[in-house]
C-alpha positions in Angstrom: -25.9 -17.4 24.0 -24.9 -14.0 23.1 -23.4 -12.0 25.7 -24.4 -8.6 24.2 -22.9 -6.4 26.8 -19.5 -8.2 26.6 -19.6 -8.0 22.8 -20.5 -4.4 22.8 -17.6 -3.6 25.5 -15.0 -5.6 23.4 -15.6 -4.0 20.3 -15.9 -0.5 21.7 -12.3 -1.0 23.3 -10.8 -2.6 20.3 -12.4 0.3 18.2 -10.9 2.9 20.5 -7.4 1.3 20.7 -6.9 1.5 16.8 -5.8 4.7 15.1 -6.6 5.4 11.5 -3.1 4.7 10.5 -2.9 1.5 12.2 -5.6 0.3 9.5 -4.4 2.0 6.5 -6.9 4.9 6.7 -6.1 8.7 6.6 -6.3 10.5 9.8 -7.4 13.8 8.6 -7.6 17.2 10.2 -9.3 18.4 13.4 -9.8 14.9 14.6 -11.0 14.5 18.2 -11.8 10.9 18.5 -9.4 9.0 20.8 -9.6 5.7 18.3 -11.5 4.7 15.3 -14.9 6.4 14.7 -17.9 4.0 14.3 -18.2 4.9 10.7 -14.5 4.1 9.9 -15.0 0.6 11.7 -18.1 0.2 9.3 -16.0 1.0 6.2 -13.4 -1.6 7.3 -15.9 -4.3 7.9 -18.4 -3.5 4.9 -21.3 -2.9 7.0 -23.5 -0.1 7.6 -22.7 2.6 10.3 -26.2 2.2 11.7 -25.7 -1.8 12.1 -22.4 -1.5 13.9 -23.9 1.4 16.3 -26.6 -0.9 17.3 -24.2 -3.7 18.3 -21.9 -1.5 20.4 -25.5 -0.3 21.7 -26.5 -3.7 22.9 -29.5 -3.7 20.2 -30.3 -5.1 16.8 -30.5 -8.7 15.6 -28.2 -11.5 16.4 -24.8 -11.0 14.3 -24.3 -14.0 12.2 -20.9 -15.5 11.8 -20.1 -13.8 8.5 -20.6 -10.7 10.4 -18.4 -11.4 13.2 -15.7 -12.6 11.0 -16.0 -9.2 9.0 -15.7 -7.3 12.4 -12.8 -9.5 13.5 -11.0 -8.9 10.2 -11.8 -5.2 10.0 -10.6 -4.5 13.7 -7.3 -6.3 13.0 -7.9 -8.9 15.7 -5.4 -11.5 16.5 -6.7 -15.1 16.4 -7.3 -15.4 20.3 -9.1 -12.1 19.9 -11.1 -13.4 17.0 -12.1 -16.7 18.9 -13.2 -14.5 21.9 -15.1 -12.4 19.7 -17.1 -15.5 18.2 -17.7 -16.8 21.7 -19.3 -13.4 22.8 -21.5 -13.5 19.9 -22.6 -16.9 20.7 -20.8 -18.7 17.8 -18.3 -21.5 17.7 -14.9 -19.9 16.5 -13.8 -20.9 13.1 -10.9 -23.6 12.7 -7.3 -22.3 12.6 -4.6 -23.2 10.3 -4.5 -23.8 6.5 -8.4 -23.6 6.3 -8.6 -20.2 8.0 -9.6 -17.0 6.1 -8.6 -14.8 9.0 -5.6 -12.7 8.0 -2.9 -11.9 10.7 -2.7 -8.5 12.3 0.8 -8.4 11.2 0.2 -9.1 7.4 -2.7 -6.7 7.6 -0.5 -3.9 8.9 2.1 -4.5 6.2 -0.5 -4.5 3.3 -2.0 -1.3 4.6 1.1 0.3 4.4 1.7 -0.7 0.7 0.1 2.0 -1.5 2.4 2.3 -4.5 2.6 -1.1 -6.0 0.4 -4.2 -6.3 0.2 -6.8 -3.3 -2.1 -9.1 -2.3 -2.8 -11.9 0.5 -3.3 -15.5 -0.6 -3.9 -18.9 0.7 -1.8 -21.8 0.2 -4.6 -22.7 -2.6 -4.3 -19.4 -4.2 -7.7 -17.6 -2.8 -7.1 -13.9 -2.8 -8.1 -12.7 0.7 -7.2 -9.1 0.3 -5.6 -6.7 -2.5 -4.1 -3.3 -2.6 -6.0 -0.8 -5.0 -3.2 -1.1 -7.5 -3.3 -5.0 -7.0 -6.8 -4.7 -8.1 -5.8 -2.5 -11.1 -3.2 -5.1 -12.1 -5.3 -8.3 -12.0 -9.0 -7.4 -11.4 -11.0 -8.0 -8.3 -9.8 -11.6 -7.5 -11.6 -11.5 -4.1 -14.9 -11.6 -5.7 -14.8 -15.4 -6.5 -16.9 -18.1 -4.7 -16.7 -21.9 -4.2 -13.9 -23.6 -5.9 -13.4 -20.7 -8.1 -11.6 -18.9 -5.1 -8.6 -20.8 -6.1 -6.6 -19.5 -9.0 -5.4 -22.7 -9.9 -8.8 -24.1 -10.1 -9.7 -21.3 -12.3 -6.6 -21.6 -14.4 -8.1 -25.0 -15.8 -11.8 -24.3 -15.9 -12.0 -20.6 -16.8 -10.1 -19.7 -20.1 -10.5 -15.7 -19.2 -8.2 -16.6 -16.6 -5.3 -16.8 -19.0 -5.7 -13.7 -20.8 -3.6 -11.7 -18.5 -0.6 -13.8 -19.4 1.2 -14.4 -22.8 0.5 -17.8 -24.6 4.0 -18.8 -24.6 4.0 -18.8 -20.8 0.7 -21.0 -20.4 2.3 -24.2 -20.5 4.8 -23.6 -17.8 2.1 -22.2 -15.5 -0.2 -25.1 -15.9 2.4 -27.4 -14.8 3.4 -25.1 -12.0 -0.4 -25.0 -10.7 -0.8 -29.0 -10.9 2.4 -29.5 -9.3 1.4 -26.9 -6.5 -2.0 -28.5 -6.0 -0.4 -32.0 -5.8 1.8 -30.9 -3.2 -0.9 -29.2 -1.1 -3.3 -32.1 -1.5 -0.4 -34.5 -0.3 0.2 -32.4 2.7 -3.2 -31.8 4.0 -4.6 -35.2 3.1 -7.5 -36.9 1.3 -10.4 -35.3 3.1 -9.0 -31.5 2.3 -10.2 -28.9 0.1 -7.2 -29.4 -2.1 -8.0 -33.0 -2.6 -11.7 -32.0 -3.5 -10.3 -29.8 -6.2 -8.2 -32.5 -7.5 -11.4 -34.8 -7.9 -13.1 -31.7 -9.8 -10.2 -30.9 -12.1 -9.9 -34.5 -13.0 -13.5 -34.6 -14.0 -13.6 -31.2 -15.8 -10.0 -30.8 -17.7 -8.3 -32.8 -19.9 -5.2 -30.7 -19.7 -5.1 -31.3 -15.7 -5.7 -35.1 -16.2 -2.7 -35.1 -18.5 -0.6 -32.9 -16.2 -1.8 -35.1 -13.1 -0.5 -38.2 -14.7 2.9 -37.0 -15.0 3.1 -36.8 -11.2 5.4 -33.7 -11.5 6.2 -31.9 -8.3 8.5 -29.0 -7.3 7.5 -26.7 -10.1 8.3 -23.2 -8.5 6.8 -19.8 -9.8 9.4 -17.7 -11.4 10.5 -14.4 -9.4 9.9 -12.5 -12.4 6.2 -12.5 -13.8 5.2 -11.4 -17.0 1.5 -9.7 -17.6 -0.2 -8.7 -20.5 -2.4 -6.1 -19.1 -5.4 -5.0 -21.3 -4.8 -1.3 -20.4 -1.0 -1.0 -20.3 0.3 -3.8 -22.2 3.6 -6.0 -21.2 4.8 -5.9 -17.6 7.6 -7.5 -16.0 7.2 -7.5 -12.2 9.3 -8.9 -9.4 7.3 -11.2 -6.8 8.5 -10.7 -3.2 6.6 -13.2 -0.8 6.4 -13.0 2.8 4.8 -16.1 4.6 2.7 -16.5 7.7 3.3 -20.1 8.6 0.6 -20.1 11.4 -2.1 -19.4 8.9 -0.7 -20.4 5.7 -1.1 -17.3 4.0 1.4 -15.5 2.2 1.8 -11.6 1.3 2.7 -11.2 -2.4 4.2 -7.8 -3.4 4.9 -7.2 -7.2 7.5 -4.4 -8.0 9.3 -3.2 -11.0 12.7 -2.0 -11.3 12.7 1.6 -10.9 13.1 3.5 -14.4 12.1 0.7 -16.1 9.1 0.8 -18.7 7.0 -1.7 -16.5 7.7 1.0 -13.6 6.3 3.8 -15.7 3.5 1.4 -16.7 2.7 0.9 -13.0 2.4 4.7 -12.4 -0.1 5.0 -15.3 -2.3 2.1 -13.8 -2.3 4.3 -10.3 -3.5 7.0 -12.2 -6.2 5.2 -14.1 -7.4 3.9 -10.7 -8.2 0.4 -9.6 -12.0 1.0 -9.5 -12.4 1.8 -13.2 -10.1 -1.0 -14.4 -11.6 -3.5 -12.0 -14.8 -2.9 -13.9 -13.3 -3.9 -17.1 -11.7 -7.0 -16.3 -11.1 -9.8 -15.8 -14.3 -11.0 -17.7 -12.8 -9.1 -20.6 -9.0 -9.5 -20.0 -8.4 -12.2 -17.5 -7.8 -12.1 -13.8 -5.0 -14.4 -12.2 -1.5 -14.0 -10.7 0.5 -16.7 -9.7 2.2 -17.1 -6.3 
């Protein structure tokens, strides 16, 4: 059963404890609010200001599990705080660990401060949970996928558009890498896992995957320098740095170019063009995948 008073108070306390800079938002001038404004929380959680205000005022419909998950992520809640929020709303908290979609506040704080280079938070199966604007400009909006297609490894073998962002001479290595990585996760998580289900689907749908799976190759690691063939700026060579969150099995991937290089100049062009306009032109037209 929902505890409307407890839910409203908890949300209000959490909102008032956060400052705009804590969540990657500009502070602006003449600010009098002691924490985040309701409209700022609404933006972070991808809901209307009116809907959020009604929750804080103990009115409105019973928030769904999806809505509570959005509130928990937008307010940068810890796992314990997230679980508490779910219980206040009368829902069972989601499972923790490798299947969780909730990004830790620590990773979010780092991601929010990355403004000048592509970066993303991904799961062990390559689901993109969050991107920086320049990350979206580089690869397209890879958070939009649903079902098995959320996994970039799954998309690699089932959607040819996924490969257009990479040079053809790199495709064979990337195929080996994705097959090897999926084998490792499926073995680690067991036969009832989502990874194991993806293996079954790919064995049915992809001849290339079946051949690679039969090789039993393991340990094919991603290259530290990744090559992209971007539809707007052309060839890019970017170094990929990884920060792992072992509790959630998530990784923060940050793509940087050597200062003064041609790729560095092209990233600056991407920043000017803007993630929004580029996101509307690809991946459908030009592919949308990065490898972790």
